[in-house]
N, C-alpha and C positions, 0 to 999 in steps of 0.2 A: 503494500500499500503506499502510495507516495505521500510526503509531508502535507500537502496541502489536503488531502483527503482525511487524513487523520484530524487535522485541524477543523475541518468540517463536521465531522463526527464529533469531536470534542467540545465544540462550541455551539453547534445547531442541531445535534441529534435529537428529534423530539418525538419519542414512541407514544402515540396518544392511547393506545389501547390497553395499557397496564391501568391497574385498579389503584396503585400506589407506588411510591417510590421504593425500590428496592436495590441492594447492594451485593456484590459478590467480592470473593478474594481471587486475584489473578496473579499468575506468576510472570516475571520479568527478568531481563538480565541487564544490568547496569552497563552501558556501553564504555564508561569511563575506566572502571576497576575491575569489569568483567565477572561481578559478583551477582549470584541470582538472589532475588528478593520477591516478597510478596507484597501488594498493595490492594486496598480495598478501593473498589472502583463502583461506578453506577451501573446497574444492569438494566433498570428500567424506571419509568416515571411517567406522569401525565402534565402536560401543560395546560393550563385553563386561559393563558393569554400573555401579554407580554407588558412589562412597564414601558414607559416612554423611551427609556434607554436601551430597550431590548431585551432586558432580564426577563425570564419567564418565571410565572408564578403558578403554585399549585403544588401537588406531591412530586416535586422533580427537583433535582440538584441542579442549580443554574448559577455559575457554570458548572460543568460536570468534572468532578475530580481528576487530576492528574497523576499518574505515577511518578514518584520522585525517588531516586536513588538515596538511600538511608545514609551511606558514608559520606557523600559529598554535595547533594542537594540537586544534582543534576536532573533536569525534568526530562522523561522519556516520552517524547512527544510522537515518535514514532518506533515502535517496538521492533518493526521488520527492517529498518534501515541499517545497512552494514558500512562501516568507514574502512577506507583503506589505512595502511599504517601512517602515511604522511598526514591524512586527516586527523587520524585519532591522536597524533603526537600535538597537533594544533589545539585540537579540542580539549585535550587534557591540560594544556599549558593555560587555555581560557578559562577552564574552570577551577583552576589552582591560582589565578590572578587574585590580587587583593579586591579588586573592582567586585569579581564574581562572589568571592566570599561575604563581601558586604551586602549583596543581594540575598544570600542565602540567609544570613544572619537577620535580616529587617524586612525581606519582601516576600510577597505571596508567589504561590507557582505560577499563576497566568502572568505576572509581571515579569518574573524570571524566564518564562518561556518567550516572551516578548523580546528580552535581550539576548536570549540565544538565538532566536531566529533572525533578528537584525544582523547578529554577527556570523549567521551561516549564509547570509544573503536571501532570505526569503523576501517575497515582493511586500511592498508597502501596504497593499490593500490587506494582506494577511496579518500584518503586524497591527494595523488599525483595529481589526477585529479582535486580535487577542488583548490589545491595551484595553478595549472597551469591556472585554470580559473580566480583566483585571479590577476594574473599578467595582464590578459587582461583588467582589469579595475583598475590597480593600479595608472597610471599617473607617471609622471618623478620622483617624490620624492620618491614615495614607491617601484618602480620597482626594483630597486637592491636588497632590502631586500626580497621581495616576491620572485624573481627570485632565489637567493641564496637557500631559503627554498625548492623551487619546483625542482631544480637541484638537490639538495641532495636526495629528495624523488624519483626523476625519476632514478637516479644513483642506488640506492636500488633496484627499479623496474626492471631495466634492467638486474641486476645481478640475481634476483629471476627468471625471464623469459628469460634468456640466450638461443639462438638457436631458438626460436619460433618467430613467426610472430609479436607478442606483443613485444616480448624482441627487436626486429629489430626497431619497432615503437619508444620503448623507448629510444634506442640509438640514433635516430634521433633527438628526444626532447632534450636529454643530450647536444649533438653538438649545437642544436639550441640556447638553454640558455646559454651555454658557449659563443658562438658568441656574443649574446645579451649583455651579461656581459662584453664583451672585452676580454675574455680569448682567444684569437686567437690561441695560441698555442695547448692548450688542445682542442680547437674545431677543429682545423685542424687535430689533432691525431685522433679525435673520427671519422670524416668524412672519412679519409684515411683508417682506420681501417673497417670502413663499405664497402668502394669501394673495397678492397682488400679481404673480407669475401666472400668464395666461396657460402656460404650458403644465401647471402643477395641477394635480398630483402625477401627471405622467399618464403613459399608456396601460393602465391597470387592465387585468383581464375581467374584474367584476366590478359593478358599479358601486357595490357596497364596500369594496377595498378603497376605492377611490374617496367615498364619503367619510370612512373612518379616518383616513388621513387629514381630512378637511376639518373633521371634529376635534383631533388631536391638536392641531394649529389653533383652533378656537380655545381649547383647553389650556394650551401652553401660554396663550396670551393673557388669560384670566389669571393663571399662577404669576405670571410677571407682574400684573397689575396689584397683586396682593405681596409681591416680593417675597414669593416662596421658593426655597431651595429645595422642596421635598421631593422624595423619590414618589413618583406619582403615576397613575394609569386611569383608564376609564374602566367603569364597571359595565354590566351588560346593558344597563339604561341609558349610558351615555355620560354618567355623573363621575366627576373626578374623585378618585380614590388617592389620598396622600398620606405618606407617613413620615 
């Protein structure tokens, strides 16, 4: 399985048929030191929907847990990947570096994965998604730093994909992260620009999907008027639920 496929599974795999979230123990081999280990991973779950930042809610782990080497903190993002001797030497030096040791000591697995993937030359789009997932596990102390990095990544993605459905989704995430960081004027400008854009919300397959995005823009502007940095979503009646 290629790395991007593993990332898509870890970040966006959404089993809807399961009645509850379940976990299982799985076996891995750490590529850094060759040691086998077991990690508890998500086996199933049910998503009832998403917050405005893309995090799922319901009996589901969001983001899905990642296996981490117990001895050195390396995140095993692709269990099938094999490194040649030169790659492995460079990777071991990277994991042993003071910078990486600092991430292991103070940062979450998804944030660490973002740093790994950037070092390995993964695409900016993939790194933007990983950084977004890192904000979901950040907690209050780390959230501002992670959100700042995610915001910059999603702004670049919005520019690259301007005018497409993916570009509109990226712009909505930009506005969300701006609001969550308390940058209310920037967030207001982002959502008002979306509201005024004749192409928004893009060429959606279903009318209800397009209408849902318009409702989210309206809800975001209401939250901005209230100067709210809450983690928020819409309920089944279209009302704002915030935390």
